N, C-alpha and C positions, 0 to 999 in steps of 0.2 A: 858841366856838359861840353863836350868839344865842340869848337866853332868851324873847324876845318881850315883850310889855307887862308892865311890873311889876304885881303884885297880881292878875294873872289866873291861873286854873288852868292847869297845863301837862300835865295827865294827858290820854291819849287818852279819847275817849268809847266806852264799851263798848255793844255792840249787845244791849241787854238787854230793854226794854219799851218799847212804842210806843202811843198813843192818838190818836184823832182827836175833835176838838171841832168842833161846828157851832154857830154863834150863841151861843157861850160855854157850851155844854153838852157834856160828853164823852159821845158816843154809842157808842163801841166801843174796845176795846183790841185790839192786834195783836201778832203774834209775828215777823212778817216785813215788812220795808218796802223798796221799790225805787222808783226813778224820781225822786228828789229830784235834780234837775240845773237847772243854769243854763247855757244856751247861747244864743249869738248867731250868726245866719247870717253867713257870710262872702261877701262880694262881690269878686269879682276883676275889676280893671279893667286892661285891657291898652292900653298906649299906647307910643309911642316917644320917646326922648329927643330934643332938639334936633339931635344927631349921627346920629340914625337908629337907635340901639340900642333893642331891644325891653325893655320894662319892665312888670313886673306888680305893681301895688299891691293890697294887701288892705285892704278897708274894712269896718267893721261894717254888718251889714244889720239885719233884723227880728229881735226876740227870739223865741225858740221856747219856748212854754209847755210845761211837763213834763206826762208822764202818770205819775201816782203808782199804785204797786201796793201793796196792803196784803193780808196773809195772816193768817188766824186760825183757832181752833178754831170751828166752827159752834155757834151757841147759838140760843135760841128768840126773840131780839129781832128785831123787825121794823123797826127805824130805817133801816138801810141799804137794805133791800127797798123801803120807802115812798119813800125818797129817789130810788131808781132808778126806780121805777114812776111818779113824777110826770113824768119826761122821756119815759118810755116812752108814757105817755097823751098826750103833746104839751104838758104844762103847763110850758112853758120857764121862765117866770118864778118859779114855785115851786120848780123844780128846781135852778136856779142859786143856789148858797148859798156863803158866805163861811165859811171854818173854819181849823182849824189842826191840824198834824201835829205831836205833842209826844213828846219823847224823854226817857225817865226814867232815873234811875241806880238802883242796887241798893236804896237805900232810898226810892224812889219820889219822889225830888226832881227838879224839872224842870231839865234841863241843856241843852235845845235846843228851839226852836220855830220851825216854819216856817208863815206864814200863806199861805192861798191864797185867790184871789178869783174869783167867778163859777165855782167848781166844781160839777161834777154827775157822778154815777156812771154811766159809759158801759158798764160790764160788771159783772156779779155772778155769780160762779161757784161752785157747790158741787162739792166733791171727790166722788170715785167713792164710792159707798156698796156695801158688800157684806154680805149677811145673814151672821150668825154671826161676823163679824169683831170683832176687840177693838180696832179702831182708831177714833180720834176722827175725825169728819167734820171736813173743812176748807172754808174759804169763802175766796173771793179776790174783792177788790173793786178795780176800776180807776176812778180819778177823773181826769178832765181838768178843766183849770182855764184861766184866761187869764192869770194872773200868780201867781208865788210869790216870796215874800220871807222871808229869815231875820231874825227880830227878837231872837233870844237865841242 
């Protein structure tokens, strides 16, 4: 069985703790993360061979930037709201930010980092609130971006 590259850790990455950094400043921590994808459109080229047999070739098309979704317990911070509100007000240049999604291990050591470019908050949702309930309010943040790269 292949062991991979020497001297690299072989353990699976635990889904434990996530954070978002904007301009090298951590602005929020999250408990749930989805949408970290790398996808390329597929172009189907249909043609015939010299002897007339149909042939379908699959070629790479445009890269599809991801839509990142982060969930957390709601807190009093206005950082995500202000980022979202800049785009809501039409401040496109202020709303497009570069940042990172960071995955941490159990001892809060950084184990993975995804950098995104020209990202902005397209949707910010607060979970349902019910008077008298003992539940923590939740918040969901949807970030769209033009490019995502894994650097660690």
